[in-house]
Every structure is written in C-alpha cells, then in structure tokens.
N, C-alpha and C positions, 0 to 999 in steps of 0.2 A: 831643957833637960839634955842630959848626955846620952850616949848609946850604951845600952846594957850589954856588958861584957863579963860573964863569969861573976857578976855582982858588984863590980867597982864602978864608982861614979866620978867622972872628971868635970870639974867646973868650966864654964866657958868663959873666955876673956872679956874684959869689959870694954866699952869704947873708949873710956878715958884711958885706960892702960894702953890701948892701942895707939892712942894719939901720942902719948908720952914716948912710946918706943919709936923713934925716928931712925935709929941706927939700924943697919942690916943685921938680920938674924942668921945665925948658922943653923941650918935645919938639923932637927933631931935624927938620929939613926932610925930608919923604918923598923917598925915592929913586925915579928912573923905573923902569918895569917892564923886566924883562930881556926882549928879544925874540931869537927864533931866526930865523935866516935859512933860509926853506924852499927845499928842493932841488926844482926843477921841470923839467919837460921839455916842449918844444913838441909840441903834438898838433893834427894836421889832421882835423876831423871832416867827412865827407862824406855827403850824403844824395842818393840816386838820385831821390827825389821831393821836391817842396816839402813842407817839415816844420817842425814846432817841435820843439826838442830840449831835453833836460835833462841835467844832469851831477850826479850824486849827489843827485838830487831837486831841484835848483835849475834854474829856467827859464833858458835860455841864448838864446832868441830863435828866429828863423826862418831857415831855409837854403832857397834856391831849389833847384829840381830841378837835379841834377848839379853844384850849387855846394858850397862847404865853408866851414867856420868854423874860424878859427885861435884856439887856446887854449893855455894852459899848464896842465899838470896836475902835481900833486905826485907824487913817487915812490910808487908802490904801486898797490893795486887801486882801481878806480873803476867806478861804475854809469852807464852812458850810455844814454839812451833817446830815442826820437823818435816823433812821431805825425803822420800826414798832416794837411794843412790841415783837411780835412772831418771829422777825428777818428775815422775808421773804422778805420784801420790803425795799428798800433804795433809797434815792435821795440825790444827791451831786451837789453842785453849788457853783461857785465863785461869790462873791459879792464885790462890790466896795463901799468903804466908802470915799467918795470925800471930804467931809468936816464935820464939826461938827453938821450938821442939823440931826434931827431924820431920821432914815432909817428903813424901814419895809422890812423883809426877809421873803418870803412865802415858807415854804417847803411843797410842795403838794405830798403826798404819796398816795392818792387816785387813781389818774391816774396811778401811777406806779402799785399799787395793781390791779386795774382793767386790765391794760394791762397784768400783770403777770397771773391773773386769766383767762383772755381771751386767754392767750398763753397756760396755763395749760389745759383749757377746749378744745382748739384746739387740744393740743397734746393728751388729753384724747380721744377726737373725732377720731384723726388720729389713736391712739392705738386701740380704739375700732373698728374703720373699718379695722385695720390691723388684730385685733384678729377675728373679724367676717369673714374676707377675709380667714385668716389663718384657722379658724374653719370650714368654708365652704370647703376650700381646704382639710383640714383633713378629713371633713365628706365625700366629694367626694372620696378622696382617700380610706377612710375606707369602704365606700360603694362598690367602686371598688374591694377592696380587699376581702370584704365580699362576693361580687357577685363571685370573682374569687374562694373564699374558698368554697362557695356553689356549685358552678360548678364542682370544683375538687372533693368535698365530694360527690356529686351527681354522678360524673363519678366513683368515687371510690366505692361508694355504688352500682352503676350499675355493676361495675366490680366484685365486691364481690358477688352481687346477681346472676350475670351469673355464677360465679364460684360455688356458692351454688347450683344453679339450675343444672349446669352441674354435680357437685358432687352428688346431689340427683338422677339425671338421671342415672349417672354411678352406684351408689349405688343400685338403683332399678334393672338395667340390671345385676349388679353383683349377686344380690340375685336370680334373675331369672336363671341365668347361674348356680348358686350354687344348686338350687333346681333341675336343670336338670342334675346335676352331671358333668357339664362342668367346672371342678375346675380350669383349666388353664386359661380359659377366665374369670372365676369369679375372680381369684386372680389379674389378670391385672387390670380389672375394679375396683375392691374393693380397690387396691392400690392407684390408681389415685383418687378415691373419698375420701379415708381417708386423703390422703395428702392435698385435697382441703377442708378439714374441715368436711367432712361428717362422723359423729359418726356412722351412719348406714353403711357406707363403712368400716369403722374400725372393726365393729362387724362382718361383712360377712367375712372380710379378716381373722379375728380370727377363724370363723367357717371353713374356708377353711384349716387352718393348723390343724384343729382337724380331717380332713377327708382324706382318701386315694383318689387316682384317678389321671389320666393324668400324671403319672410320679412324682406327688408331693409326698414328704415325710412328714409324720406327725411330726409336730413341736410343742409340747405342750407349751414350754416356749414362743415361739413366739405367739401362740394362746392366752396365758394368757396375754401377754403384750397388744395385740390389744384389747382384751376384756375388759381389765382394762381402757384402754383409752376410749372405747366406753361407758363403764359404768360411768367413771368419767366425760365424757362429756354429760351425761343425757340420753344416749340410754339405755331405760330400758330392752329391749330384749338383749342387750349385758350383762347387770347385770345377767339376768336369764341364759344366756349361760355361763357365768363365774360360776354361781352356780352349773351348770350341770359338770364343770370341778372338782369342789371340791366335788361333789356327787361321781363321778367316781374315783377320785383320779388320774386323768390324768395330769402328769406333776407338780402336786402339791400334798402335803400330803392331804389325804381324810379328809375332815373337814365339818361335817353335820352341825355344828353351823354356820359356815361361809355361807355354801349353804343356809340354812334357812334365814339368814339375807339378803342375795342378792335376793332370790326369793320373800321374803316378801316385800322388797322395790319395786321390779317390780310389784308384785301384788297391793300393795297400790297405785302405780302410775299408775295403769290401764293396766298394761301389763298382759293379761290373761295367757300367757305361765308361768308367775311367780305364779299365783294362782294354776295352774295345777301342776307345780313341788312341791310347797308347800303341795298340797294335797298328791302327791305321797310320800313325805316324812313322812307325818302324817300316810298315810296308812301302810307303811312299817316299822314304828318306827325307822326312821333314824334320829338321832340327838334329840330324845325324845320318849315319851311313844306312843304306838300305839293308834291311835284315829280315828276310822272309820268315827264317827259322824262329827269331824272337816274336815276330808278328804272330805266326801260327801258335806259339805257346800262349801269348796274350789272348788270342781269339778263343782258343781251347778254354782258358781259365774263364773268360766272360761267358762262353756258351755253357760250361758246367755250372756256372754260377747263376744261370737262368736268364742271361741276356741274350735274346734270339738274334740281335744284330751280330754278336760274336759268332753264333752258329752259322749265319748267313756268310760272313768273311771267312770263316774256317772252311766252308763249303767251296768258296772261290780258290781257296789256297790249293785244296785238293783237286778241284776240277783243272786248274792250270798248272799243277806240279811246281809251285813256288815254294821251294824250301822243304817240301815233302814230296814223296812219290806220288805221281798222278794216280788218283783212285776215284773213278766215277761213281762207283757204288757208295763210297763214304760221302762223296759230294752230294749225291742224291738224298742220302739220310739227313744230311745236315740242311740241305734246301728244304726238305719235307718238314723238318723240325721248325725251321724258321717260318715256313709257310703256316704250319699249325698255330704258331705263335703270333699270327696276324701280321707278320713281316712280308708285305705284299711283293717285294722284289723277290723274296725266296720263292714265292708261288711262280713268278714269271720264269726265274732261271731254271726251275724244276720243269716247267712246260717247255722251255727251249730244249732241254735234254731230251724230254719225250719226242718233241717235233723232229729232232735231228737223230734220234735212235741211238743216243750215247748213254752207255751204262745200262742198256736195256733195249728192248724192242721199240721201233718207231710207233708212236701212238698219238696221231693227231687229234683224236676225240678227246683224249685225256689232256693233251697239251691246250687244246681250245678251252677246255673247262678251267684249267688253271690259269691261263691268260685272262679269262673273264673274272676270276677271283681276285687276281692281282689288280686289274683295272678298277673293279669294284672298290677294292681296298685303297685306291688312291694313287697307286704307283703308274704313272701315266705311260711309261715304256710297256707296261703290260697291255694298255689300251691299243698301242702300236702293234705289238705282236698279235693281239686278238684281231685287229683290224686286218692284218695281212692274211691270216688263215681264213677269216671271213670272206675276203675278197677273192680268194683263190679256191674256196670251197674245200678246204683241208680240215678233216674231222667233222664235217657238216656241210650243209647246203651253202652254196654262194649267196651272198646277200650284200649286193653293192651298197644300197642305202645305209645299211648297218656299218658296213666297212668305212664308208666316208664319215658317218657319225663318229665312230671311234677314233679315226684319224684327226677329226676336227676337235674332238674332245681334248686329245693329247696336245694338239697345237695351241688350242686356246688356253690350255694349262701351262704353256711355256715349255713343253716338251718338243723341241723344234724338229726332231726327226719325224714327228707327226705331220708337221707342216711340209717337210721335204717330201715324204711319201704320199701325202694327199696331193701335193704338186705332180708328183710322178703319174698318179692315177688320171689327173686331168690332162697330162701331157701325152702319155703313151699307154694308158689303160685301155679297157674296153672301148670300142668305138662309141657306144652309146654315152660314155662318160667323159669323152675327150673335149677339153675346153682350154686352149692355151691362155686365153684371158683370164681364166680363173687360176691357172697355174702360177702366173707371173707374180701376183702379190704374195702368194704362199712361199714361193722360191725366195722372193725378196726378203720376206720376214725371216726366213730360216738363214739365209745368207748373211744378213745383217747381224744375226745372233751368233754367227760363227760356224754355221753348218757349211763346210766348203762344198760339199757334194751338190748343194743347192745353188751355190755360186756357178759350178760347172753347168748344172742343167738350165740355169737362167741365161748363161752364156750362150748355150746351144740354141734356146729359144730366140734370143736376138739375132743369132747368125743364121737361123733357119726360116726366119720370118719372111713374109711377102715383101716387106721392105726392110731388108736386113739393117742391123745397127751394129756394124763391125767393131766400131771403136768400143762400144759398150761391151760387146762379147770380149774383146781384147782385155779390157780392164777387169771384167769378172774372172777370166781365165787366169789372168796374172795373179789376182788375189788369191785364187785357190792355189795355184802353183807356188806362190810365195809362202803360203800357209802350210805347205806340205802335202797337199792333195795332187798326187801325181797324175790322175786323169785330167787335172787342169792344165798341167805342163803338156801333156799329150795333145789336148784339144788346142791349146794355144799353138803348138807345133802345126797342127792341121791348118789352123788359120793362116799361119805364116806361109805354109806350103801352097796355099791357093791365093791368098791375098783378098782383098775386097775393100771397097770404100776407102777410107783413109789408111787402112792397114796395108802397106806395100808387101808384096811377095819377097820372102827372104828365106831361101833354102838353107842357109847356114844357120839362122836362128831356129828353123824347123828341126834340122839336125841336132842341134845342142839340146832343144827341149825334149826330142824323142829320147835322146841318150840319157838325159837326167831322169826322165820318167823310167825308162828301162832299168837302169841301175839301181833305182829305188824299189824296183820290183813291180812295176806296172807293165803287165805283159803286153797290153795293147801298144804301149810305147815301143816295146821290142818289135812287135810285128810291124809297126809303121816305120821303125828304123831299118828293118829288113827290107820293106817295100822301097824304101829310098835308095838302098844300094842295089836292089834288084832291077829297078826301072831307071835309075839315074835321073828322074825327074826331067825327061826331055833334054838330056845332056847337061842340065845345069849342075848336075851333081855326078861325080864319077861312079860308073857301074862297078860293083864288086860283089860277084855272085857268092864268093866264099863267106864274106861277111853277111850277105843277105841270108844265107842258109844258116849261118850261126845264130842270127837274131831270130829267125823263123822258128828254129830248133828250140831256142830258149822259150819262146812264146807258147809253142806247142806242148813242150814238157811241162809247162806250168798250167796247162788247161785253157789256153786261148786258142779257140778252134780256128780262128782266122790264120794263125801260123801254121797249123796243121794242114789247112787247104793250100795255102801258099807253098808249103814243102811238097805236097802232092803234085801241085802243078808244075814245080820245078822238076820233079822226078819224071813227069810225063814229057815235059818240053825238053829236057836234057840239053846238051849232055852233061854229065853222065844219066843214062836213063835207068830207071828202077821202077817198073810198072808194078811189081809186087808190092814195094813200100808205098807207092802212090795211091794203090787200091786201099791198102790198110789204113792209111792217113785219111783219106776222103770218107771211108767208111766209119771211122772213128768220129770224124766231125759230124757227119749226119746222124749217127746214133746218138750224139750229144745234143741233138736238136739244133744244130747250126745249119740253117737253110741252104747257104751257099756251098756247103760241102755235099749235100744231097743233090743240088742242082749240078755241080762239076761232075759228080759220080753219074748222074743221068746222062750227061753228054757223052761220057765214055760208053755207056751201055747202048745208047742210041746208034753211035757210029761204029761201035766195035773197034777192035784193035787196042793198041796200047796195053796189051796184056790181058784184056777181057774179051769174052766173045759178045757178039752183038746180041741184044735182047731188048726189044721194043717194049715189051710189057714191063719189064723191070724199070726201063727209063721212064715210062709213063707214071708208074708208081713212085719213083723218085722225084719227078716233076711235081707230082701232086703234093708230096710231102714237104718239098722246098716251098711250094706255093703256100700250103697251110702254115708253114712256119715264117711267112711274111716276105719271102724272096719274090719280088714282083717280076724279075727277069724269068724265073721259073714259070710264074703264072702266064706269061706271054708266050713262052715256049710251048706250053701245053696245048695252045690254039693251034700251033703249026706242026706239032708232032703227030705222026701217023702210027 
C-alpha cells in the first residue's frame, strides 16, 4: 500500500523492474512538505494583577493589571499559567478550547496573593506568638536565673561578710592579745584573720613576729612580709609598723627615706601613729635635717588626732623648748593627757616635774604616786624613779626592801639604769645594805649594756678593793672615757696621778685626762686640774696658782663644792688673802652639805683669826655636821676638840 496524501495513491516498484534498472537514476526533485491547516479559536486571557503568563509552558509576555492578551489557541486542552511581577504569586489552570468560538480565560492572582498574604500574616502571627512565648519563657528563665544569681550573690556576700566580720573580730582579739603580750594567742587569731582577708590581722601577725614571748622566735622577714601585705591592702597602721622596721633596720637595711615615705602615707591617710613616727624622725634628724618645728607640728597633729604618744612627745618639745618656747604648764598638761591615756612614760615625766617642782610646787607624794602608776604600766624607768623616792623617803616612808625590789624589777626588765642604781645602793647606800660583791655583777651587766656610769663605778670598786685590780680599773675607766663619760676620764686621771699595780704613775696623762674632762663640763675634772696646778704634785708638775684658781673657780661656779673649798683655802693661805671671800665660799660648801667645807670652816672657828672670831661652840657644831656628812677627819677632830 502507499501513503495516504490528500487521497492520491502511488504504486510501489516491482522487484523485476528494479532489477532491470541497472543504470544510475537521477533523483527526482524533492516535493514540498505537506502542511495541515490548524483549527484555532480566539482566546482572551485576563489578569487581575500585573503578571507574566505562559501558554503550554511558553512565555507569552506581560499583562497589566485588569488588562488582557488576545491569542489564538488550537482546539483542545491547554495549560495556562500566570505569575505576578514580583514572582511571589502564581496561578495555573487547564483550559479547554472546544471549538472555534471566542473563549475567555481569567487568571485570578488576587485571591492567590490574598491567600498567600493571609498565610504569611498567619505565619507572622504564629511566629510572633512563638517569639513572644519564647521571649516570655526566656524572660522567665532569665528572671529565674537572675533570682538564683542574686540569691547566690547574696549568699556569697553574706558568707564573705560573715568571714569579714569573723576576721575583723579575730583581728581585734588578736590585737588585744598582742597588747597583753599573749603572743601565742595573738599569732593564732591574727593568722586566721589574715587568711580571711583582714589586713589588720596581717598587721598584727607582722607585729607578733617582731616581738619576743611565749616561746615565739623573732622573725623579721616574716614580719616584713605580713606588714607589706597589710600596708598594700590599705592598712595604714601596717604601713607605719613597716616604717618602724626600716627605722630600726630590723630584718631590712635601715632606710630612713623609706620609713619617712611609709609614715607620711600613714599620716596623710589619718593614721596618727604615722604622724608621731614622722615627728620622731624630724626630731632626731633621721633621713633629713633636724626640724623641731616640723616635729612639733606633727606631734600636735597626732595628739589632737587621739594619739597619746604624740601628746607625750609634744610635752617634751615644750618642756625642753625645742622649736617652741619653753612652757612647763603646757608640758604638764600634755604629760597628764598622755598619762590619762595609759602612756606610762607620761606619768613618769609628770612625776619628775612634781618631784623637781617644775611648772608647779614640789610634790613628792604626787610624784611617788605617778611613778608607781608608770611602773605598774610597764615603763621601767618609772620603777627606777619610784625606787629612788622610796629609798630616800620622799613623799612617803623609806622602804629599803621595796626600793631594792623596784630597782631589781627595772634591771631584770632590761632597764639598765635600774642595775646601775641598785649597784649604787649596794656600794654606797645605807650601811645595812652595803655589799660590794652584790654590786659588781649589777655594774657589770649595766656596763656591758652601755651604761658608762656603771663602768666608772665598777672601776672604782676594782681600784678601791682590798686587793686592787688597777689594770681592770684602768680598762673600765678608759671604756667610759672613750664612750664620752667624762667622770671616767677624770677617774682615769686620778689613777694615773697615783699609779698602782701595772699602771705606772704618769702626771702628763693625768693632766690631759683632767683637762679633757673639764673642757667637756666635768667639774670634778676642773677641780682636779686646779689641784694639780695648786700642788704641783710633788714638783713633778709645775705649780701655777693662777691656773689653779681659774680651774677651782670654774668648778665652784658650776656647783662643785670641792672647788669652792679649795678656793676658800687659797684665800685663807694667800697671798693674796681674802678672809671674807674664804668664809663665804666655805659657808656655801657647808650649806650645800659638802662635809669638807664644814670641816675647814670648823677649823677657822676653833682657832680664830683669818677673819673670824674664835667660837668653840660653832666649831663643834660644824665638826658634828661634817662628821654626819661622812667626813671622817671631822669625826676624829670632834674627839680632840674642847
């Protein structure tokens, strides 16, 4: 069969014909393709919104909102779609073109958009609700967490506050124990307080390591460590205590500049101990020039700020007239304030003013009471002063056992003047108390500790012993003399003037030592220098009566009655003679309780002449007074006087 084309049938070639056709064939001209005429219908495509549309997947362009596109569609089913210009909304529909009549296709995007917008709004509403719910949940959680945080913080703050309060309480207890010298207890409390953050506790712990007691060993490096911590943590009292370490050079190199910096910081911060220490450094020229005026200002500030040590030191400024006009009334008031504030030294200094009648009338009873308060308060020099008035019956009855006990208390407590004075009692006190063997160890302790007067007294004991040790005496006198004790120089001169044992007599050395003592204000040295020129020491030294009178006068004018007696004797012996002056000088010496003056005056009255009339009764009275004052020559003269 052939292919149907518009009704024409073309026969197929036979095989025989093909076989016969052996020659090449010229192809026939191709025929044009056969076309069908498509049957279409007019279609109006409307878009309610501006859109781009497609027909059977083919882009057809843009239709403005409410406008239409005219197209022809073949008979049959077609897929028409449209999309808004923003591409967010799409509508797709199948439409049937059944015949050639006009058809209208409505592409309604507005409902789709509305639905989408409604859906989006619904989603937004849902999202917002979700967000609000989540935010509320987060808020509630945050609030719960904040509440928990605040509760935890409050609990932590309460815990820390409790620790601070406990630490502060422990620090206060530690300081109290320290003040009472209960160092072991203070150390335990201060250690706990320091570990719990109390800088006051660290400071007290540092102070504990600076002091002895309760078996604790001084440890300055530890003291510095804790005081550093306290000061660095804002404890100004700790800064001041650290300054004291640098002043004394305890465990650190002495550094007055550093000490001044620390005490100044404390003072500026309101710690009055710092003002006091800074005043001490200005007063003593530590780390700068001596400045009594500035020292007084700082002591005044400390005193007005409640620091009684400041009052004490300001009292000394007024008492001694250092940088301020001397005013013993103000000094008394300040000593009283210090004493009332339990500064025992203030009580002692106030007692000394009462005993000496300075800034008021002499009152030994009040002085004795103040000395006792000072001693009971731990100021050992107060015990020394109390011992003195008790020994001599000033302001109360004499009480030798109590006096010795007070001196011993001071001596045992390292107040070496107590050792010195107790030695004096055993050496030259009341006869019933004299015991040179007891005096020697006391003088030795004091001398070894730097009390030069004890070195002199010990030298005297070795020189005056039944079996003198002149070399030991020479060594002790020299130590005292080299250290600035002029009575040591004088006594060494006396030793050289007489010689003894291995110490050869040497008048030149004696002269030089007397002169050194005299020039430094030792009046006995002046007297002995006068004696050397007066007598010429058996012609080994040239006699020079002018010089002798000069040195006797210097001694006498300064209150050394030996000088007055020697001047009186020179005036009697002449030339030149001056019996009136001699009588005045000898009377002065006797009235000053110098027995030798009474004795020489008695000689004049016994024999008469020399400007006085003979008076045996007066002579006997004067011999008796001289004897009572310890002049043994006068005692012997009484036996022969008629």
